[in-house]
PALUM-635433 format. One record per residue: residue number from 1; residue in one letter; x, y, z of N, C-alpha, C in turn. Coordinates in steps of 0.2 Angstrom, whole numbers, plus 5000, padded with zeros to 4 digits. Layout:
<rs>
R    nr   rest     nX     nY     nZ    caX    caY    caZ     cX     cY     cZ
R   NUM      A      X      Y      Z      X      Y      Z      X      Y      Z
...
</rs>
This chain:
<rs>
R    nr   rest     nX     nY     nZ    caX    caY    caZ     cX     cY     cZ
R     1      X   4922   5082   5077   4928   5078   5080   4935   5081   5077
R     2      X   4940   5082   5081   4946   5084   5079   4951   5078   5078
R     3      X   4956   5079   5074   4961   5074   5073   4965   5074   5080
R     4      X   4967   5068   5082   4971   5067   5088   4977   5063   5087
R     5      X   4981   5063   5092   4988   5059   5091   4988   5055   5097
R     6      X   4989   5048   5096   4990   5044   5102   4997   5045   5105
R     7      X   4997   5045   5112   5003   5045   5116   5006   5038   5116
R     8      X   5012   5038   5120   5015   5031   5120   5010   5026   5124
R     9      X   5006   5028   5129   5001   5024   5132   4996   5022   5127
R    10      X   4994   5027   5123   4989   5025   5118   4991   5020   5113
R    11      X   4997   5021   5110   5000   5016   5106   5001   5009   5109
R    12      X   5002   5009   5115   5002   5002   5119   4995   4999   5119
R    13      X   4990   5003   5120   4983   5001   5119   4982   4998   5112
R    14      X   4984   5002   5107   4983   4999   5100   4986   4993   5099
R    15      X   4992   4992   5101   4996   4985   5100   4991   4980   5103
R    16      X   4989   4981   5109   4985   4976   5113   4978   4975   5109
R    17      X   4975   4980   5106   4969   4979   5102   4971   4975   5096
R    18      X   4976   4977   5092   4978   4973   5086   4979   4966   5087
R    19      X   4982   4964   5093   4984   4957   5095   4977   4953   5095
R    20      X   4972   4957   5099   4966   4953   5100   4962   4952   5093
R    21      X   4962   4957   5089   4959   4957   5083   4962   4951   5078
R    22      X   4969   4951   5079   4973   4946   5075   4971   4939   5077
R    23      X   4969   4938   5083   4967   4932   5086   4960   4930   5085
R    24      X   4956   4935   5081   4949   4933   5079   4944   4935   5084
R    25      X   4946   4940   5089   4941   4942   5094   4936   4947   5090
R    26      X   4930   4947   5092   4925   4951   5089   4925   4958   5093
R    27      X   4928   4963   5091   4929   4969   5095   4926   4975   5092
R    28      X   4923   4979   5095   4921   4986   5092   4926   4991   5096
R    29      X   4928   4995   5092   4933   5001   5095   4928   5006   5098
R    30      X   4929   5006   5105   4925   5011   5108   4927   5018   5107
R    31      X   4922   5023   5107   4924   5030   5105   4929   5033   5111
R    32      X   4928   5030   5117   4932   5032   5122   4940   5031   5121
R    33      X   4941   5026   5118   4948   5025   5116   4951   5030   5112
R    34      X   4947   5033   5107   4949   5038   5103   4949   5045   5105
R    35      X   4945   5046   5111   4945   5053   5113   4947   5054   5120
R    36      X   4949   5048   5124   4952   5048   5130   4959   5052   5131
R    37      X   4959   5057   5135   4965   5061   5136   4971   5057   5139
R    38      X   4969   5051   5141   4975   5047   5144   4979   5044   5138
R    39      X   4975   5043   5133   4978   5040   5127   4980   5044   5121
R    40      X   4977   5050   5120   4979   5054   5114   4978   5061   5116
R    41      X   4981   5066   5112   4980   5073   5112   4977   5076   5106
R    42      X   4973   5081   5107   4970   5085   5102   4975   5089   5098
R    43      X   4975   5088   5091   4979   5092   5087   4976   5098   5084
R    44      X   4969   5099   5086   4966   5105   5084   4964   5106   5077
R    45      X   4963   5101   5073   4961   5101   5066   4955   5097   5066
R    46      X   4949   5100   5063   4943   5097   5063   4943   5092   5057
R    47      X   4940   5086   5058   4940   5081   5053   4933   5079   5050
R    48      X   4928   5082   5054   4921   5081   5051   4918   5074   5051
R    49      X   4914   5073   5047   4911   5066   5047   4916   5061   5045
R    50      X   4915   5055   5048   4919   5049   5046   4917   5044   5041
R    51      X   4920   5044   5035   4917   5039   5031   4918   5032   5033
R    52      X   4913   5027   5031   4914   5020   5033   4917   5016   5028
R    53      X   4918   5019   5022   4921   5016   5016   4923   5021   5011
R    54      X   4928   5019   5007   4930   5023   5001   4930   5018   4995
R    55      X   4928   5021   4989   4928   5016   4983   4935   5014   4981
R    56      X   4940   5018   4983   4947   5016   4981   4952   5020   4985
R    57      X   4958   5017   4985   4964   5020   4989   4965   5027   4987
R    58      X   4964   5029   4980   4965   5035   4977   4960   5040   4981
R    59      X   4953   5039   4981   4949   5043   4984   4950   5044   4992
R    60      X   4952   5039   4995   4954   5039   5002   4960   5044   5003
R    61      X   4965   5044   4998   4971   5048   4999   4969   5055   4998
R    62      X   4964   5057   4993   4961   5063   4992   4958   5066   4998
R    63      X   4954   5062   5002   4951   5064   5008   4956   5066   5013
R    64      X   4961   5061   5014   4966   5062   5019   4970   5068   5018
R    65      X   4972   5069   5012   4976   5075   5011   4972   5082   5012
R    66      X   4966   5082   5010   4962   5088   5012   4961   5089   5019
R    67      X   4959   5084   5023   4958   5084   5030   4964   5086   5034
R    68      X   4969   5083   5032   4976   5084   5036   4980   5090   5033
R    69      X   4978   5093   5028   4982   5098   5025   4985   5103   5030
R    70      X   4982   5106   5035   4985   5110   5040   4990   5107   5044
R    71      X   4990   5101   5045   4995   5097   5049   5001   5095   5044
R    72      X   5000   5093   5038   5005   5090   5034   5009   5096   5030
R    73      X   5006   5102   5030   5010   5108   5028   5016   5109   5032
R    74      X   5016   5108   5038   5021   5109   5043   5025   5103   5044
R    75      X   5022   5097   5044   5025   5091   5045   5023   5086   5040
R    76      X   5026   5086   5034   5024   5082   5029   5024   5074   5030
R    77      X   5028   5072   5035   5028   5065   5036   5022   5063   5041
R    78      X   5021   5067   5046   5016   5065   5051   5019   5061   5056
R    79      X   5016   5061   5062   5018   5057   5067   5015   5050   5067
R    80      X   5019   5045   5070   5016   5038   5071   5010   5038   5075
R    81      X   5009   5043   5080   5004   5043   5085   4997   5045   5081
R    82      X   4998   5050   5076   4993   5053   5072   4990   5048   5067
R    83      X   4995   5045   5064   4993   5040   5059   4990   5034   5062
R    84      X   4992   5032   5067   4989   5026   5071   4982   5028   5073
R    85      X   4981   5034   5076   4975   5036   5078   4970   5036   5073
R    86      X   4972   5038   5067   4968   5039   5061   4966   5031   5059
R    87      X   4971   5027   5059   4969   5020   5057   4964   5017   5062
R    88      X   4964   5018   5068   4959   5015   5073   4952   5019   5071
R    89      X   4953   5025   5070   4946   5029   5068   4943   5026   5062
R    90      X   4947   5024   5057   4945   5021   5051   4946   5014   5050
R    91      X   4945   5010   5056   4946   5003   5056   4941   5000   5051
R    92      X   4935   5002   5051   4930   4999   5046   4933   4999   5039
R    93      X   4937   5004   5037   4939   5006   5030   4945   5001   5029
R    94      X   4950   5001   5034   4956   4997   5032   4956   4990   5034
R    95      X   4951   4988   5039   4950   4981   5041   4942   4980   5041
R    96      X   4939   4979   5036   4932   4979   5036   4929   4973   5040
R    97      X   4924   4973   5043   4921   4968   5047   4919   4962   5042
R    98      X   4920   4956   5044   4917   4950   5040   4911   4948   5042
R    99      X   4908   4944   5039   4901   4942   5040   4900   4939   5047
R   100      X   4906   4936   5050   4905   4933   5056   4908   4938   5062
R   101      X   4909   4944   5060   4910   4949   5065   4918   4950   5067
R   102      X   4922   4946   5063   4929   4947   5064   4932   4951   5059
R   103      X   4938   4952   5059   4942   4956   5054   4948   4953   5052
R   104      X   4949   4953   5045   4955   4950   5043   4961   4955   5044
R   105      X   4966   4953   5048   4971   4958   5050   4978   4956   5047
R   106      X   4982   4961   5044   4988   4959   5041   4994   4961   5046
R   107      X   5000   4962   5043   5005   4964   5047   5004   4970   5051
R   108      X   5008   4971   5056   5007   4977   5061   5009   4983   5057
R   109      X   5014   4983   5052   5015   4990   5049   5010   4993   5045
R   110      X   5005   4989   5043   4999   4991   5040   4995   4996   5044
R   111      X   4995   4996   5051   4991   4999   5055   4995   5004   5060
R   112      X   5001   5002   5062   5005   5006   5066   5011   5009   5062
R   113      X   5011   5016   5061   5016   5018   5056   5023   5018   5059
R   114      X   5028   5016   5055   5035   5016   5056   5038   5022   5053
R   115      X   5037   5028   5056   5038   5034   5052   5046   5035   5050
R   116      X   5050   5031   5053   5057   5033   5052   5060   5028   5047
R   117      X   5056   5024   5044   5059   5018   5039   5054   5018   5033
R   118      X   5057   5021   5028   5053   5021   5022   5051   5014   5019
R   119      X   5055   5009   5020   5054   5003   5018   5048   5000   5022
R   120      X   5046   5003   5027   5040   5001   5031   5035   5006   5031
R   121      X   5037   5012   5030   5032   5018   5030   5027   5017   5024
R   122      X   5029   5015   5019   5024   5015   5013   5019   5009   5014
R   123      X   5020   5004   5018   5016   4999   5020   5010   5001   5023
R   124      X   5010   5007   5027   5004   5009   5031   4999   5011   5026
R   125      X   4993   5008   5028   4987   5009   5024   4984   5016   5023
R   126      X   4986   5020   5027   4984   5027   5026   4989   5032   5025
R   127      X   4995   5032   5028   5000   5036   5027   5004   5035   5021
R   128      X   5005   5029   5019   5008   5028   5012   5004   5031   5006
R   129      X   4998   5029   5005   4994   5032   4999   4994   5040   5000
R   130      X   4993   5042   5006   4992   5050   5007   4999   5053   5005
R   131      X   5004   5050   5007   5011   5053   5005   5013   5053   4998
R   132      X   5011   5047   4995   5012   5046   4988   5008   5052   4984
R   133      X   5002   5053   4986   4998   5058   4982   5000   5065   4983
R   134      X   5002   5066   4990   5005   5073   4991   5011   5075   4987
R   135      X   5015   5070   4986   5021   5071   4982   5020   5073   4975
R   136      X   5014   5072   4973   5012   5074   4966   5005   5078   4966
R   137      X   5004   5082   4971   4998   5085   4972   4996   5090   4966
R   138      X   5001   5092   4963   4999   5097   4957   4997   5093   4951
R   139      X   4998   5087   4951   4995   5083   4946   4993   5076   4949
R   140      X   4989   5076   4954   4987   5070   4958   4984   5065   4954
R   141      X   4981   5066   4948   4978   5061   4944   4983   5056   4941
R   142      X   4990   5058   4941   4995   5053   4939   4996   5047   4944
R   143      X   4993   5047   4950   4993   5042   4955   4987   5037   4954
R   144      X   4983   5038   4949   4977   5034   4949   4979   5026   4949
R   145      X   4984   5025   4945   4985   5017   4944   4988   5015   4950
R   146      X   4993   5019   4953   4996   5016   4959   4991   5015   4965
R   147      X   4986   5020   4965   4982   5020   4971   4975   5017   4969
R   148      X   4975   5013   4964   4969   5009   4962   4967   5004   4968
R   149      X   4961   5001   4967   4959   4996   4972   4956   4998   4979
R   150      X   4954   4993   4983   4951   4995   4989   4956   4997   4994
R   151      X   4954   5001   4999   4958   5004   5004   4962   4999   5008
R   152      X   4960   4993   5009   4963   4988   5013   4967   4983   5009
R   153      X   4968   4984   5002   4971   4980   4998   4976   4984   4993
R   154      X   4983   4985   4995   4987   4989   4992   4988   4987   4984
R   155      X   4988   4981   4983   4989   4979   4976   4996   4978   4973
R   156      X   4997   4974   4968   5004   4972   4966   5007   4978   4963
R   157      X   5004   4983   4960   5008   4989   4957   5011   4993   4962
R   158      X   5006   4995   4967   5009   4999   4973   5014   4995   4977
R   159      X   5013   4989   4978   5019   4985   4982   5025   4985   4978
R   160      X   5025   4984   4972   5031   4984   4968   5035   4991   4967
R   161      X   5031   4996   4966   5034   5003   4965   5035   5007   4971
R   162      X   5030   5007   4976   5030   5012   4981   5036   5010   4986
R   163      X   5038   5004   4986   5044   5002   4991   5050   5006   4989
R   164      X   5050   5008   4983   5056   5012   4981   5055   5019   4981
R   165      X   5058   5023   4986   5056   5030   4987   5059   5034   4981
R   166      X   5064   5032   4978   5067   5036   4972   5062   5035   4966
R   167      X   5058   5030   4966   5053   5030   4961   5047   5033   4962
R   168      X   5044   5032   4968   5038   5035   4970   5038   5043   4970
R   169      X   5043   5046   4971   5044   5053   4971   5046   5056   4964
R   170      X   5047   5052   4960   5049   5054   4953   5043   5054   4948
R   171      X   5040   5060   4947   5034   5062   4943   5034   5058   4936
R   172      X   5040   5058   4932   5039   5055   4926   5038   5047   4927
R   173      X   5041   5044   4932   5040   5037   4933   5033   5036   4935
R   174      X   5030   5040   4939   5023   5039   4942   5018   5040   4936
R   175      X   5020   5045   4931   5016   5046   4925   5016   5040   4921
R   176      X   5022   5036   4921   5023   5030   4917   5018   5025   4919
R   177      X   5017   5024   4926   5013   5019   4928   5006   5020   4926
R   178      X   5004   5026   4926   4997   5028   4924   4996   5027   4916
R   179      X   5001   5029   4913   5001   5028   4905   5001   5021   4903
R   180      X   5004   5016   4907   5005   5009   4905   4998   5006   4908
R   181      X   4996   5007   4914   4992   5002   4917   4985   5005   4919
R   182      X   4984   5011   4917   4977   5014   4919   4973   5014   4913
R   183      X   4967   5011   4913   4962   5011   4908   4958   5017   4909
R   184      X   4959   5022   4905   4956   5029   4906   4948   5028   4905
R   185      X   4946   5025   4899   4938   5025   4898   4935   5021   4904
R   186      X   4938   5016   4906   4935   5011   4911   4936   5013   4918
R   187      X   4941   5018   4919   4943   5020   4926   4945   5015   4930
R   188      X   4949   5010   4928   4952   5005   4932   4958   5002   4929
R   189      X   4962   4998   4933   4968   4995   4930   4966   4991   4925
R   190      X   4971   4990   4920   4971   4986   4914   4972   4979   4917
R   191      X   4970   4974   4913   4971   4967   4915   4978   4965   4914
R   192      X   4981   4961   4919   4988   4958   4918   4993   4962   4922
R   193      X   4991   4967   4926   4996   4972   4929   4999   4967   4935
R   194      X   4995   4963   4938   4998   4959   4943   5002   4953   4940
R   195      X   5004   4949   4945   5008   4943   4943   5015   4944   4940
R   196      X   5017   4939   4937   5024   4939   4935   5025   4939   4927
R   197      X   5020   4940   4924   5020   4940   4916   5023   4946   4913
R   198      X   5024   4945   4906   5027   4951   4903   5023   4957   4904
R   199      X   5027   4962   4905   5024   4969   4905   5021   4970   4912
R   200      X   5021   4966   4917   5018   4966   4923   5021   4972   4927
R   201      X   5018   4973   4933   5021   4978   4937   5027   4976   4940
R   202      X   5028   4969   4942   5034   4967   4944   5040   4967   4939
R   203      X   5038   4966   4933   5043   4966   4928   5045   4974   4927
R   204      X   5041   4978   4927   5042   4985   4927   5047   4988   4932
R   205      X   5045   4986   4938   5050   4988   4944   5057   4985   4943
R   206      X   5057   4979   4941   5064   4976   4940   5068   4980   4934
R   207      X   5064   4982   4929   5068   4986   4924   5070   4992   4926
R   208      X   5066   4996   4930   5067   5002   4932   5074   5002   4936
R   209      X   5075   4997   4940   5081   4997   4944   5087   4996   4940
R   210      X   5086   4992   4934   5092   4992   4930   5093   4998   4926
R   211      X   5088   5001   4923   5088   5007   4919   5091   5013   4923
R   212      X   5089   5013   4930   5091   5019   4934   5099   5020   4934
R   213      X   5102   5014   4933   5110   5015   4933   5113   5019   4928
R   214      X   5109   5019   4922   5111   5023   4916   5108   5029   4914
R   215      X   5101   5029   4916   5097   5035   4913   5095   5039   4919
R   216      X   5094   5046   4917   5092   5051   4922   5084   5052   4921
R   217      X   5080   5048   4924   5073   5048   4923   5070   5055   4923
R   218      X   5072   5059   4928   5069   5066   4929   5070   5070   4923
R   219      X   5075   5069   4919   5076   5073   4913   5072   5071   4907
R   220      X   5069   5065   4908   5066   5062   4902   5058   5064   4901
R   221      X   5056   5064   4895   5049   5065   4894   5045   5058   4894
R   222      X   5039   5058   4894   5035   5052   4894   5036   5047   4888
R   223      X   5037   5050   4882   5038   5046   4876   5045   5043   4877
R   224      X   5050   5047   4879   5057   5044   4880   5057   5038   4885
R   225      X   5053   5039   4890   5053   5033   4895   5050   5027   4892
R   226      X   5044   5028   4888   5041   5022   4885   5046   5019   4880
R   227      X   5050   5023   4877   5055   5020   4872   5060   5016   4875
R   228      X   5061   5017   4882   5066   5013   4885   5064   5006   4886
R   229      X   5057   5005   4887   5055   4998   4888   5055   4993   4882
R   230      X   5056   4987   4883   5055   4982   4878   5049   4982   4875
R   231      X   5048   4984   4868   5042   4986   4865   5038   4980   4865
R   232      X   5040   4974   4863   5036   4968   4862   5033   4966   4869
R   233      X   5036   4967   4874   5034   4965   4881   5029   4970   4883
R   234      X   5029   4977   4882   5025   4982   4885   5020   4985   4880
R   235      X   5020   4983   4874   5016   4986   4869   5009   4985   4871
R   236      X   5007   4980   4873   4999   4979   4875   4997   4983   4880
R   237      X   5001   4986   4884   4999   4991   4889   5000   4998   4887
R   238      X   5005   4999   4882   5006   5006   4880   5002   5008   4874
R   239      X   4998   5003   4871   4995   5005   4864   4990   5009   4865
R   240      X   4986   5010   4871   4981   5015   4872   4983   5021   4875
R   241      X   4990   5023   4875   4992   5028   4879   4990   5035   4876
R   242      X   4987   5035   4870   4986   5041   4867   4979   5044   4869
R   243      X   4975   5040   4873   4969   5042   4876   4970   5047   4881
R   244      X   4967   5053   4881   4968   5058   4886   4964   5057   4892
R   245      X   4966   5060   4897   4962   5060   4904   4955   5064   4903
</rs>
């Protein structure tokens, strides 16, 4: 199978599909919808076998970047039609079937890409993680904390940080999220990242907004960034930062 791109008629069909799924209808996406020339066009890039699940958003983003590389090299953003087609293709990944045959559906921006608005772009369950990782492809491991968790659950850290494009494209700040919140031996997020407590992702996002008014993060090394944070508040997250990858 090749990657395809929904046309305007195809996107209209998707909106109808999403409405019905949101209402709790038990629907299987017919292969015809994905391959029908009335609704989509072939982009000429092979995608191979289709996974039914990924262990994490990180691994999903690796797969997407590798499969879409010929397209994203010339169009780093990608079209709404392509990303929405991929979402329907990977519907079992981003909206898994529940025991009763229905799917838990979130807001429309999770499935239909709003490519001209970063404040909505990052919400897309496929395009957002893929673009975040691609921005740091030369050291993609630094996105491990941001892209932890299941493909259909963005998580508090991603929600707090990825909504700010000036942060998500800043390698020192992305490295900071991994240094603070990623448990390297356990290969998972540390406890306490979510919520509103001291040192949480929400607290970090707020601090970065304040500090950005004074400091040039791009020119700072990792230790200098850590030193800017209130030590009493963030020490429990930073104390294992000497463990290497």
